[in-house]
Phi, psi and omega in degrees: 000316183289325178301313180296322176301308184298320181296318174296322178295319178301310181301316181294318178296322174290325176296322188283310187261353179266191184231152178281130179227168176254129176251124186241103178294146178268134181253122178275134183237342184213058185287131175273112185288341179277306179280346182059045177219166184230116179273356180229061179289154180235135176247100186240009176228152175212132182238123172284126181205143186271136177229154176256126180277120184270347171291134184265304186271315182192186178297153174268192181089186184282346177078208183267128176202163180262127180243181175291350173261008183106199181287133178232135180243112186242069180270145175219162182204164178238123183246141178250137182226140180287132175305316181297314182293321177298315179300315182290319188268328186246300186304319179294333184253353180271144180282350182295147177277348177271113188262043171209170179298141186241147171296134186101346173289157182249151177231126179259121184260103184299342184300317182238006180055052182231147170269145175231140180259140182278124179263328185206139175246110176274112186265356181235044186292312173257108196286090173054048177299127187052030178076019176213170179250131182250343187223166166240141171259127185251109178270113188241144173246155179298135184283131177251115182292129180217047174093006177297145184260138179240126179209061182270345182092354180256113190294324179299329177273324185283335182258013179303323183245027182300325183272011183235055178290111185262357185265159177290122181279111184254009184295152178293148175252121178253130181239128179277134183241136173227156180238130176221123179052046177063034173228138182281128171244138188224144170205157182283167187285352177280355183052044179273004179198179177281165172302134175255135182281114177038060183293153174278133186248166181221141180210180178232156175301130179089349182259116191285136172250120185247122177262111181274109179253030185282343178294142188296339180290347179285349184310122178090356184238077178288131180267128178225168181249124184233166181266354172228173188281357179225136179285351179281333186242354184251185184241132179281140178272067188294324182293339179259357184243154176230121186259128178232129176077188179248133185305128180097355175248162184301133177085359181286129180196155175243119180251129185228127175247096187299147179238356181213151173282161179142194182244125177234184188216133170265117185220169173268134180274359179247338182230124178287139175097351174279124178117185181200194191266159173232120175265121179259126177257169181296159181290153175295336179277356184287129180250130179283114187273342181233126180248107180292351179262354182281157182257011189304315185291318182297312180299317184298312187297314182294323181295325179298337175282348185258310185242135177274099184282004179278338175288143181281341176223076185300339182261004179239194180281150179296314185236118178200000000 
């Protein structure tokens, strides 16, 4: 009876003096059984729950400082959560087999709109008051985003890192094309700017460029990709392009997926002089296999004069 009373008082106190937070359990999707880590964790659940902030004056940790990597913010804090509330609100609804707060789970603090990651769970913070344990103490550090995926269905939580895309963007680029006085005018489909008169374009190997010619002004001006500025002297890159519809009609477009670096041209096959250049750069996925400034070869050659690497055991006896 006394244990239940103390537990109810703890829950009530946290409700009164605590703050509402979002608790996001981590779901492992690509666990490395050797290193015991997951490089692609998913956060697809969120639970509104009240917690008590044990920090009085400010955040703990090293705070804000300049390091050789630039400005670093290392804030930490300790949050107290009721065991009963956790069991009722999270553990009973979560698919996880771990029925307590876990290291790696996230807590979203609306006070400063920041995520904190749980580094340690202290399960004996208040030592067996009335013979039982009523709380967990969560030692948390400021969360550093590194590609984690958020799919909780709550826009405020899922969109927090939308502007911090660390992955290679391989999305198609669609350009709206209009013709005025036998001149190509182009702007992107996001309408983020005015029409530009025959702009010089830039792309990358493997990233598709789509020229949308559905505007009625394109009638009679087919846009194609050539290796020279004139279709009379150059060669069309027909193998890399796909043409849909008739210029000037709905759905008309020319799609080009570059396969080589260099300077190419988007031009009209009916009017000489229409169009300009497209510079194709290497793919963002290209990895440089040879570094001319590295010392690997020199070190390897010199090491061969010290240790005979043809032996299976250069540090032991030859015959044993």
